[in-house]
C-alpha positions in Angstrom: 17.4 102.9 24.6 20.5 102.1 22.6 23.6 102.1 24.9 27.2 101.1 25.2 27.6 97.6 26.5 31.1 97.9 27.7 31.9 94.3 28.7 31.0 93.3 25.1 32.6 96.3 23.4 29.3 96.6 21.6 26.1 98.5 21.3 22.9 97.1 22.9 19.2 97.8 23.2 17.0 97.9 26.3 13.3 98.8 26.3 10.9 100.4 28.8 7.2 101.4 28.9 7.8 104.1 31.6 11.4 105.1 31.3 12.2 103.8 34.8 12.0 100.0 34.5 14.1 98.5 31.6 14.4 95.1 30.0 17.3 92.9 31.1 19.7 91.7 29.9 20.6 94.1 27.2 20.1 92.9 23.6 23.3 93.1 21.6 22.6 94.8 18.2 26.0 95.8 16.8 29.4 94.5 17.7 33.0 95.6 17.0 34.7 94.9 13.7 38.5 94.4 14.1 39.0 93.9 10.4 38.4 97.6 9.6 41.3 98.7 11.9 39.4 101.5 13.6 36.5 99.9 15.6 37.9 97.2 17.9 35.5 98.7 20.5 32.3 100.5 19.7 30.2 102.7 22.0 28.4 106.1 22.5 25.6 105.7 19.9 23.0 108.1 18.7 19.9 106.8 16.8 17.3 108.8 14.9 14.3 107.5 13.1 13.0 108.8 9.8 10.4 107.6 7.3 13.1 105.5 5.6 14.1 103.7 8.8 16.7 104.1 11.6 20.0 105.8 11.4 22.9 105.2 13.8 26.2 106.9 14.4 28.6 105.5 16.9 32.1 105.8 18.2 34.7 103.3 17.1 38.0 103.0 19.0 41.3 101.3 18.2 45.0 102.0 18.6 44.5 105.0 20.8 42.2 106.8 18.4 38.4 107.4 18.1 36.3 107.9 15.0 32.7 107.8 14.0 30.8 105.1 12.1 27.4 105.0 10.4 24.8 102.2 10.1 21.2 101.9 9.1 18.3 99.6 10.0 14.7 98.9 9.1 13.8 97.8 12.7 16.4 99.3 15.1 17.7 95.8 15.8 19.5 94.5 12.7 22.1 97.1 11.5 24.0 97.4 8.3 27.2 99.4 8.3 27.2 101.9 5.5 31.0 102.0 5.1 34.0 100.0 6.2 35.7 103.3 6.8 35.1 105.8 9.5 32.8 108.6 8.3 34.4 111.2 10.6 38.0 111.2 12.0 40.3 113.6 13.8 42.1 115.7 11.3 42.1 119.1 12.9 44.6 120.3 15.6 41.9 120.7 18.3 40.6 117.2 17.7 43.9 115.7 18.6 43.4 111.9 18.4 39.6 111.5 18.9 36.2 112.4 17.6 33.4 110.7 19.5 30.1 111.1 21.3 27.9 112.0 18.2 24.5 113.6 18.4 22.6 114.0 15.2 19.4 115.8 14.1 17.8 115.7 10.7 16.9 119.1 9.3 13.9 118.7 6.9 14.2 122.3 5.6 17.9 122.1 4.5 17.8 118.3 3.9 20.9 117.9 6.0 22.0 115.8 8.9 23.4 118.0 11.6 26.1 116.6 13.9 27.4 117.8 17.2 30.5 115.8 18.2 33.3 115.9 20.8 37.0 116.1 19.9 40.3 116.0 21.7 41.9 113.4 24.0 41.0 109.7 24.0 40.0 109.3 27.6 37.6 112.3 27.7 37.5 114.7 24.7 38.0 118.4 25.3 35.4 120.4 23.3 32.4 120.2 21.0 32.4 120.6 17.2 29.7 120.8 14.5 29.3 119.3 11.0 26.7 118.7 8.3 26.0 116.0 5.8 23.4 115.4 3.0 23.7 111.6 3.3 25.1 110.7 6.8 28.4 109.5 5.2 30.1 112.6 3.9 30.5 115.4 6.5 31.6 119.0 6.3 33.1 120.3 9.5 32.2 123.9 10.6 35.0 126.3 9.9 34.8 127.9 13.4 35.1 124.6 15.3 35.1 124.0 18.2 31.8 125.7 18.6 31.6 125.1 22.3 34.5 125.2 24.7 35.0 125.0 28.5 34.6 128.3 30.4 37.7 128.7 32.5 35.7 131.0 34.9 33.3 128.2 35.8 34.9 125.8 38.3 32.6 122.9 37.5 33.4 122.9 33.7 36.8 124.6 33.5 38.6 121.4 32.4 36.5 120.1 29.5 33.0 120.1 28.0 31.8 117.2 25.9 29.2 114.6 24.9 26.2 116.9 24.2 22.6 116.3 23.2 21.0 119.1 21.2 17.2 119.6 20.9 15.1 122.1 18.9 12.5 123.8 21.2 10.7 126.7 19.6 13.2 129.3 18.4 16.1 127.8 20.4 18.5 124.9 20.3 19.0 123.4 23.8 22.2 121.7 24.6 22.6 119.3 27.5 26.3 118.7 28.0 29.0 117.4 30.4 31.3 119.7 32.2 34.5 118.4 33.8 36.1 120.2 36.8 39.1 117.7 36.3 39.6 114.5 34.5 37.7 112.4 37.0 34.8 114.6 38.1 31.9 115.7 35.9 28.4 117.2 36.1 25.7 118.1 33.6 24.9 121.6 32.3 22.5 123.3 29.9 23.0 126.0 27.3 21.0 127.4 24.4 21.6 129.0 21.0 19.4 130.3 18.3 21.2 128.5 15.5 22.8 125.6 17.4 26.3 126.9 16.4 27.0 130.4 17.8 25.9 132.6 20.6 25.6 129.9 23.3 24.0 131.1 26.6 24.7 128.9 29.6 22.0 128.5 32.2 22.9 130.7 35.2 22.1 127.9 37.7 24.4 125.3 36.0 25.1 122.5 36.7 21.6 121.1 36.5 22.7 117.6 37.7 25.4 116.8 40.1 26.1 114.0 42.6 23.0 112.7 44.3 24.3 113.1 47.8 23.0 116.4 49.1 26.3 117.4 50.7 28.1 116.9 47.3 25.9 119.3 45.3 27.5 122.5 44.1 24.2 124.3 43.3 20.5 123.8 43.5 19.8 121.4 40.7 17.2 122.0 38.0 16.6 118.3 37.8 15.8 115.8 40.6 17.4 112.4 40.3 15.0 109.5 40.9 16.1 107.1 43.7 17.7 104.0 42.2 16.3 100.6 43.3 17.6 97.0 43.0 20.6 95.1 44.3 23.2 97.5 42.8 21.5 100.7 44.1 23.5 102.8 46.6 22.9 106.4 47.6 26.3 107.5 46.2 26.1 105.6 42.9 26.9 108.9 41.0 29.3 110.3 43.5 32.2 111.0 41.2 30.7 111.8 37.8 27.3 112.5 36.2 27.6 112.5 32.4 26.3 111.4 28.9 22.9 113.1 29.2 19.8 112.4 27.1 16.6 114.3 27.7 13.0 114.4 26.4 9.9 116.5 27.3 6.8 114.3 27.6 4.3 117.1 27.7 4.3 117.7 31.4 7.9 117.1 32.6 11.5 116.6 31.4 13.1 113.2 31.9 16.9 113.1 31.6 18.8 109.9 31.6 22.5 110.0 32.4 25.4 107.9 33.4 26.6 108.1 37.0 30.0 106.8 38.2 31.4 106.0 41.6 35.0 104.8 41.5 35.1 102.2 38.7 31.4 101.4 38.6 29.2 103.2 36.0 25.4 102.9 35.9 22.4 104.7 34.2 19.9 106.8 36.2 17.1 109.2 35.4 16.3 112.7 36.7 13.0 114.7 36.4 12.2 118.4 36.0 8.5 119.3 36.3 7.1 121.6 33.6 8.6 122.8 30.4 10.4 125.9 31.6 14.1 125.1 32.3 14.9 128.4 33.8 16.4 130.6 31.1 
């Protein structure tokens, strides 16, 4: 798992054989570069592996702005930045001062990298955009961006939607995303689209993950958070916000890792959904 190591303003790697018990301490794999002027702090990575190695996109932050950077690696540990300049920056009105939270898929048929990203304000971006690239460096933003916006009729996500993960499953693209009811409170939702761009259908039972305390839940959740253990574990560790989802299907169940926050403390947890059917 590649993650944001906030105290170091860097990206780090932890490893696990079961998805529940992870190596400690994190191993720093890419640090900030203040010389470029746009990545004093780096975070929010996405890594994909192809036959030619590992490809990483990440958020770089400096001077109240966020942009995306790109690096490659042969082993997932030692990374080479592919440009000293950001590969994607805020240049559209809806993007305001920030593009961040990249998620990338490689489309073998079209020979394109497909990017879903968040744009808007610096603290938490407002909506989700889409772009494509033949080389991971040069991106073309979709003319209809943002492709996914908050639904004002849904209390739990009426403020913002952001930081999605998109998966191909059969004929559908599944999107796991964060919905904010206000700036400080977030839960995780699920939507699907045939092309990953238009016609998004939200799961009727959203949100799928909310605070772990039963009295704090807004709906019956599709995923069940696993109890946290260890000295930092408390039953209300994700009381204020559940966000930054990343899910896989292992053949019998879905596992979804996410960040939980209570006050100023943010940690990573995992939730499980048995079976492949997510309820659409």
